[in-house]
N, C-alpha and C positions, 0 to 999 in steps of 0.2 A: 081742575080741582077734583072732579069725579074720578079721574084716573088715579089721583093720589089716594083717594079713599079706598079705591079698589085694591091698590098695592098694600095699603095698611091692613085691610081685612085679610088679604092673602097672607101677609106676614104673620098676623095673629093666628090664622088657621095652621100655617106651617109650624109655628112655635108650639101650639097646642098639640098637634099631631106628634111632634118630636117628643114632647114630654110624656104623652101616652105610650109611645113606643118604648121609651126608656123605662117607664114605670112597669110596663109589661115584661121587659127583659129582667128588671130587678126582681119582680115577683117570680119569674121563671127560675132565676138563679137561686132565690130563697128556697123554693120548693124542691129544687134539684140538688140542694147542698148535701155533701157527703158528711155523714155523722160517724165519727170514729168511736168504736166501742171496744174497750180493752178487756181481754179475758186472760186467765192464767192457765196455760196449757194449750192444747191444740184440738179440743173437742167440745163444741158447744152447739149441738144440733138444734136445740130450742131457739137460740139466737139466730141461727141460719134460717130457720123457718120464719121467724119474726121478720127478718130482712126481706124475705120474699113477699110477705103480706104487705109491709109498708111501702115497698117499691111501687105498688100500684097507686100509691098516693103521692108519688114523686119524691119519696124519702129514700136516700141511698145509705145503707149501713156498710161501713168498712170494718171488719173484725181485725183487731190488732192483738197479736199473741205475745204474751210475756212468759218468761221462764220461771219466775218465782213470785211469791206473794207480796214482796216489797215494791214491785215495779208499777202495777196498775194505778195505785193511788198517787204515787209520785208523778207519774205521767199526767194524771188527771189534774192535779193541783198546779202543774206547770203549763197546762193548756195544750199538751201534746195530743191528748185525746179528749173527747167530749163527754163520754160516759164510761162506766165499767160495769162488768157483770161477772163478779167472782167472789164477793165477800159476804159475810154475815153481819147482822146488826152489831154484834159484840166486837167483831174485828174492826168495823168502821169506827165505832165509838172509841176504842182503844187507840186507833191510828190518829184520830183527830186530836186526842189529848196529848199524845206524844209528839206530834209533828206540827201542832198549832194550825191545822187545816180546817176548812169548813165544808167538808164533804157530807152530803145528805142522801138519804134514801128517797127514791121517787116511785118505788114499786117492788113488791115481793115477787120472787121467781119460784124457787123450789126449796123443799126441805130434803136434805140429802144426808142420811145417817152415816156417821163415821164408823169404820169397821176395823177389826183386828184381823190382819192377814198373816199367813205364814206359808213357807215352803217346806217347813220341817215338822210341823205338828198339825193335827186335824181337830184337836179338842183342847179345851182349857185345862183339863186334868193332866195333860201331858207336859205342861209347863213345870219346870223344876228350879231349884235354887241356883242362882247365878246366870240363868238364861237371860239374854239381852233382849229387851223390847224397845223398839224405836218409837219416839213420840215427836210431834212437831215442836219446834222451839219458840214459835211466836206465842205471846201471852194467851190469846183467846183459844187457839187450837191446842195449845199445851193443856189448858184448863179442861177443855172438852175431852181430850184424850185421857186425862187422869180420871174424869168422871166416868168415862167409858170403862176404864180398868176397875174402878170401884164398883160399878153396876155388875161387872163380870165376877166380882167377889175376890179379886186379886189383891186389892189394897183398900185401906180406909183413909178418908180425908176428914179434915176438921170442920167441914161445913162451909168453907169460904165460897162466895158466889162464883168467883173465877179463881180456882185453886192453882197453886204452883207446886213445885217439888218440895218446898218447905212445909206444905200443908198436909203431907202424908203422915198419918199418925200410926199406921201399921202396914207392913209389907208382908202379907201372910205367907206367900210362897218364897219370897226372897229374890224376886226378879231384879235385874239391873236395868235401869231406865237410861236410854241414850237419846239425847236431844239433837235434832237436826232440822234443817229447813223442811217445811211441810211438803214442798215439791219433790223432795228427795226420799221421802219415807218408803215409797214403793220400790225404789231402786236399792234400798238398803236390805231387802229381804234375803239376799244371798249371804249377807254378813251378820244378820241377827236372827234370833229365833222367831220373832214376830214383830209386827209394826202396826201402829194405829195410823190408818190412811184415810184422808178425806176422799169423798166420792169422786170428785173431779180428777184428782191425781190417780185414783184407782182405775177410773175409766180410761185415762190416757195410757196407763200401763197395761190395759186389757186384763185386769184382774176380775175374775168372775165373782160377783157379790154372793152367789150361792155357795161359793167355796170359802167364804169368810169363817174364821174360827168363832168370831162373836160380832154381833152388830148392835149398834146403838138403838135403844128403844125410843120411839117418838111419843112424847107426852107434852102437856102444856108447858113444861119446863124447857122444852126444846125451842121455844119461840126466839130466844136470843141467837140461835144458830140457823135461823131462816136466811136463805140467800136472797140478795137484793140487787136491784139496779141502782147505781149511784151516779151522782153528778155533783158539781160545785154548787153551793147554795144559791149563788147568783143566777144559775140557770134552771132552777127547779121548776119554774113555770113555763119553760120553753114549750110551745105548742107541739113541735115535732117530737120532742122527748115524751110528751104525754101520749102521743099517738103510738109510740113504740111500746110504752107500758100497756096501753089498751090492746095492742096486737098480741102482746105476751099473754094477757089474761083472757085468751079466747079458748073455746072448746077444742079448736084445731091443735093448738099448742099443748093443751092439757092431755089430749089423746096421744100426741107424739111422745110426751114424757112417759106416759103409762106404757106405751108400746115399746119404746126404745130401752127403757130401764127396768121394765117388768116389776114395778113397785120399789125399786132401789132408790129412786128419787120420786117425789110426789109434788104436784102443784101446790105451792104454799098458800096461794091466795084463796083456796077453797078447802084447805085441810082442816076439818072441823075440830079436831082435838087441840089445835093451836089457838083457837079463838078465845 
């Protein structure tokens, strides 16, 4: 009978040990899970630095590159990626309304002024009647580009929160606006007089912000155009995702942004004028 009790205790010990080992493996797999983060383009040094920071905590980030602005949210909603790092508050809101998705912001990243670039002119005064100016064709970036052109004194708008081409009340110079995908605006510079280009697209195209014909001014009204980290609403409280946001909001990453972009992009989480 004693032998039987010993066998029973031994079996309980083995079973408990096995469960602990399995639990340990499960915990290890959890912490070592690869988190796919989508970006638009091929240049995101901030996220690359964040990936190095969180790797020390067992979080592996895989950066997934997309070629245009319609892809990262589609991939996120379909579960092909876990997060994305490419859009603004306004873009996300418009996307959710149009596509019936539930994508949410979990942290701010940078504020990146849109700029007017050209290979043919160096000042606004050189623009003349019938000159072609390319602008992004998605709702939010189109509106932002039109507001950029208005602040440059080239057109007037009717005051709509997110303007479109129909909201132009005056075209002072007589420029012709050409709409195309935001990711193609920099590539259009050989074919148009000027183009309104998002900073990420400009960076990928190696356009020097110091050579921009005109740059967007950052004010409190720029808040809707702050770039954000996004995920599906069901994952907004994911502990690993929160650690990624925390890593982004560090002095190390802020210094990288300042050094890499020389003021062209600024850390949005501590940009006082946007508060």
